[in-house]
N, C-alpha and C positions, 0 to 999 in steps of 0.2 A: 504494500500499499504505500509506504515511504516511497520507495523507489518510482512510482507511478506520479505521485505529488511531485517529486523533486523533478521528473521527466517534464511535466505540464510547466512548472514555474521555468524551469530552463527553456522550454520551448517558447514562453510568453516573453521572457526577456530578450531571446534572440529575434524575435519578430519585431519587437519594440526598438532594438536597437538598428535593425536594418530598415526599417520604417524611418527612423531619424536619417540613417546615412543616403537614403535615397531621397528624402526630401530637401537635405542640404545643397545637394547639386542641381535641383530643379529651380528655375526663374518662376519668380511670383507671378501667378495668373493674373491678368489685367483685362476685367470687362471689357468687352467691344462698346465702342460709343452708341447709344440708342440713336435711331434716326432721327433728324430734325424733320419736320413735317415738310413736305415739298411746296406746300402754298406759301410756305413762309419765303421761299427762294425764288417762286414764280412769279408771285404777285406784282402786280404793275401799279394799281391804284391804291390808295390808302386814304380812309377817315379817321382823322385823329379825334377821340372822346373826350370831353373835358367831364370826368366823373366828380369833380369839385375836391373841396377840401373840409375837412372836419373843423366846426368852428373852435374858436379858441386861439387860433394859431397865427392870426394876422390882426392888428399891426404887430402884435409881441407875442411869440417870441421872433417872427418872421416878419421882415419889412416887405410892404406892397400891399397886394391884395389876394383875394383866393384865387384869381387868374393867373397869377404869377408863374405857377409851375407849367399851367398848359401853354402858356404863351411862348415860355422858353422852350419847352418841348417841342413845341411846333415849328419854331424857328430852326431849332439843330435838325429835325426830322427834314424838313424842306433843303436845309444845305448839304445834305448827304447826295440829291440829286438823284437817288436811285427810285423814288415812288413820284407818281403824280398824286400830289394830296387833292382830294375831292371835298365839295361841300355838302354832301350828303352822304349817309350809310349806304343808301342804295346803289350809289355809284361805284361802291369800293370793292376791291378782292378782299380787302382785311380790315379789320378796325382794331385801332391800337386805343385803349380806353386808360386814361391814366388819372389816378386818384392818390391824393396827399391823406392820408390819416393819422390820427394821433390816438392807438390804441388806450383803454384802460387799463390798469393793472396795479401790481403792488409798488409803493416808494419803498426804496431802499431794501430791495429783495434779496433773499441771502443766496449769492451767487455760488456758493459752495454747494447748495443742493440743485443747482441747475436753473433756478429763478434769476430773472433779471428785471430792472425797470423797463417799462416799455416805451421806446421810442419814436417818435414821428416818423412815418416814411412813407415812400413814394411806393405804390403797386401799378404795374403797367400791365394789363392783360390783354393778349392778342387773341382775337376771333378771326375764326374764318366767316365772313360776311355772309356768304350764301348759304351754310348751315346752322350757322351762330354756336358753333362748338368753339370752345377754348383750345387753342393751339398752344398756346404757352403764357407764362405769367411769371414774371420778373419782381423784385421787391429789392429796395435799397434802404436802409435806414439811414436817418441823418443825425449825426453824433450829436450831443447834447454839448451846451456851452454857456458861460457866464454873459458875457456880452453881445450887443445887438449884433455888431459887426460879425464877431464870430459865427453864431447863429446863422447869419445870412450867407457867411461863407461856405458852412457847413452844407446848407441848402442847396447853394450851388454846385457843391462837390458832389453831393449825392446824388442829385439829378444828371450830372455830367456823367457820373458812374453809370446811372440806368441807360442814358442815350447810349454810350458805349457798349454796353452789353447787350442791347437791342439790334444796335448794328453790327455787333458780330455774329448775333445769332443768325441774323437776316443776310448778312455777307453785304452789308450796304456801305460799309467803310471802305475807303483807300486801303490799299495792301499794307501801306508802313502803319496804319492804325489797328490792324486786328491783332 
């Protein structure tokens, strides 16, 4: 009986050691990238929808008015030269819906437990206009600040990052910016 147990234990140890040897020589498996919906790449016309901004964000902590993000985003997408920006959703292949939100949540949350204070954020949802399905969504948080000037800088930086992410996704940026 002891011989059988000893033999089984030795067999398990040998298998474990050999498994480790083979695992060390193997390259880590990187999952293949999931495809980007083809309509994001083939679209010609885009409608930019202003889904608004939560109350209490203007004129403090951010200067301007609730249309500030929409106006800046619209100008940036227009500068790509990739899409014809149309006046109504019915004319579009895609709808880019931009929203600025300030989620409710804990103040001074316990970050050691995975909680954090909610930050204002931009959310861009890209819809396939003919089917009304969401093709992609991007979110960019706005870093906190103490001074008005820094709040505005962080607002602009987060919006620029969102524009860059959308441009990379849709292959709309010049090659040097990808």
